[in-house]
Every structure is written in structure tokens, then in C-alpha cells.
C-alpha positions in Angstrom: -0.2 -0.2 0.0 1.1 3.3 -0.7 2.5 6.1 2.0 -0.4 8.5 3.0 -0.1 11.7 1.5 -0.3 13.6 4.6 2.2 11.6 6.3 4.5 12.4 3.1 4.2 16.1 3.8 5.7 15.4 7.2 8.3 13.0 6.6 9.6 12.2 3.2 11.4 9.0 4.1 8.4 7.4 5.6 7.8 3.7 4.2 4.7 1.7 5.3 6.7 -1.5 4.7 7.1 -3.4 7.7 8.6 -7.0 6.0 11.7 -7.4 8.4 13.7 -8.6 5.2 12.2 -5.8 2.9 14.5 -5.4 -0.2 14.6 -3.3 -3.0 17.9 -4.1 -4.7 18.2 -3.3 -8.5 21.4 -2.2 -10.5 21.2 -0.4 -13.8 25.2 0.8 -14.7 25.0 2.8 -18.4 28.3 3.0 -20.7 28.0 5.0 -23.1 30.6 6.8 -25.9 30.3 9.8 -27.2 32.2 10.9 -30.7 32.6 14.0 -32.8 34.2 14.8 -35.9 34.4 18.1 -37.4 34.5 17.2 -41.3 34.5 20.5 -42.5 34.0 24.0 -41.5 30.0 24.0 -40.7 29.9 20.3 -41.2 30.0 18.4 -37.7 29.1 14.2 -37.5 28.3 13.2 -34.3 27.7 9.2 -32.7 26.6 8.4 -29.7 26.9 4.6 -28.4 25.3 2.7 -25.7 24.8 0.1 -23.3 22.6 -0.6 -20.4 22.6 -3.5 -18.4 20.0 -3.4 -15.4 19.2 -6.6 -12.8 17.8 -6.8 -9.5 14.8 -7.7 -7.3 12.4 -6.7 -4.2 11.4 -8.7 -1.7 8.1 -7.9 0.8 5.2 -9.9 2.5 1.8 -10.1 1.6 -1.0 -10.7 3.9 -4.4 -12.2 3.0 -3.7 -13.2 -0.6 -6.0 -15.8 -2.3 -3.8 -18.8 -3.2 -4.8 -18.8 -7.1 -3.1 -15.2 -7.4 -0.1 -16.4 -6.6 -0.6 -19.8 -8.5 -0.8 -21.7 -4.8 -3.7 -23.9 -6.3 -1.7 -25.5 -8.8 1.5 -27.6 -7.0 3.2 -27.0 -3.4 5.9 -28.9 -3.3 5.9 -29.6 0.3 3.3 -31.8 -0.2 4.5 -33.0 -3.9 1.0 -32.7 -5.3 -1.3 -29.8 -4.8 -1.9 -26.2 -3.2 -4.1 -24.6 -1.1 -8.1 -24.0 -2.9 -7.8 -21.0 -5.2 -9.8 -19.1 -2.7 -8.1 -19.8 0.4 -6.2 -16.9 1.8 -3.0 -17.1 3.0 0.0 -14.2 4.1 3.2 -15.0 1.9 6.8 -13.7 1.1 7.3 -13.1 -2.5 10.4 -11.8 -4.5 9.9 -10.1 -8.4 13.3 -10.0 -10.3 14.0 -8.6 -14.0 17.0 -8.8 -15.6 17.2 -6.4 -18.9 19.7 -5.1 -21.2 19.5 -2.3 -23.9 21.8 -1.3 -26.4 21.7 1.3 -29.2 23.6 4.0 -31.7 22.5 7.6 -32.3 24.4 9.3 -35.1 23.6 12.8 -36.1 25.3 15.3 -39.2 24.6 18.8 -38.6 25.4 21.0 -41.9 25.4 25.3 -40.8 24.7 26.7 -44.3 23.9 30.1 -45.2 20.6 31.1 -43.9 20.5 28.1 -41.3 21.5 24.9 -39.7 20.3 21.1 -41.0 20.7 18.3 -38.6 19.8 15.1 -40.1 20.3 11.8 -37.6 18.2 8.7 -36.2 18.6 6.6 -33.6 18.6 2.7 -33.5 18.2 0.2 -30.0 17.8 -3.6 -29.1 16.2 -4.2 -25.8 15.2 -7.6 -24.1 14.1 -8.3 -20.5 13.1 -11.5 -18.3 10.8 -10.7 -15.1 9.6 -13.5 -12.7 8.2 -13.4 -9.3 8.8 -16.1 -6.9 6.8 -17.2 -3.7 9.4 -17.7 -1.2 6.9 -18.8 1.5 3.2 -19.2 1.6 1.7 -19.4 5.3 5.3 -20.9 7.6 5.6 -23.3 4.5 8.6 -23.1 2.2 6.8 -22.4 -1.2 9.2 -22.0 -4.2 6.5 -21.5 -6.6 6.6 -19.0 -9.5 3.4 -17.5 -10.3 5.0 -15.1 -13.3 7.3 -15.5 -15.9 7.7 -13.3 -18.8 10.2 -12.1 -21.5 10.0 -9.1 -23.7 11.9 -7.5 -26.4 12.0 -5.2 -29.3 14.1 -3.5 -31.7 13.6 -0.2 -32.9 14.9 2.8 -35.3 13.7 6.5 -35.9 14.8 8.7 -39.1 14.4 12.8 -38.2 15.4 15.6 -40.1 15.0 19.8 -38.6 15.9 22.5 -40.7 16.5 25.9 -39.5 16.0 29.0 -42.1 16.1 32.4 -41.7 13.7 33.9 -44.2 14.7 37.5 -43.0 16.9 38.9 -40.5 15.1 37.8 -37.8 12.4 35.9 -38.7 
């Protein structure tokens, strides 16, 4: 549950999480290389390449949740056959995890000409991610049940041109 607005106006560090082992551990270092080349007077080529690797997890406690919300109604390792009834409520500890990466390239060419400036450029990137959630404990029993798992992939590109032209001085 989110922190109440009235509490946050007094204490911006307030955290309503009371679970003793609440963890939020995420890292996302960025690696970048920027390069410029003055090809000729008024003609500039710029390139940027980058790579971002993100990974981490958070763990927290949830009370009075239905078994079906966390796939606990299918199989639990401690009994080897079945889990809770779908509408049964239980307290649980869950961990949500993610691993993702994104890399890309962004070139641009700027030409300053009489009466203005033209910039032509683009962007290309590739992205992939893996997200999964695990119930670590259900009630007082260790669970080890994955309740969701999905991946995402995306490749995208764009191109653009921007002309700034002075029709008359000051216009």
C-alpha cells in the first residue's frame, strides 16, 4: 500500500513496509561512448553508442492474499501434489526479479549553411528483458513457486531531419 499523502508532507522518508527483510536491490549501470568529428567547416558528425544492463529484485510480505493470485492453488513442493484451494487466503513472502539490457546507436550530421542549419540523424536500439516472480514462503511453509514469468524484446529505429532557416533577418 502507498504511503499516505498527509504523512509524506511531514516525512518524505516514511516507508509503510514493515516486513523485516524487505529488500529493493536493483542496479542499472550505463556505458556510453560519444564521438564528434568536424568533417569540414560547418559540417559536424556526432555518434553515440550505449549499453545498459539492469538487474535486481525486491522482496516483500503480503497478507491475506488468495492462493490463485500467486499460483499456489496448483502445486506446492512440500506436499508434492497440490496447493491451496483457489480462494483460500494466506500470508506470503514474494520476490519479483528482472534482468534487462538495452544497446543502441544514435548518429547525427549537422550542416550549417547560409541562412540556417540542417540536422539529420537517427536512432537504433535493441532491448530485451526477463521478469519473474516467486513465492518464497506461503503461511509458514517454504514454497518456491513461480507465479509469473515473461520476457520482452524490442528493436526500434527512427530517423529525423530538422531545418532551421532564417527567411529574413530575425524571422
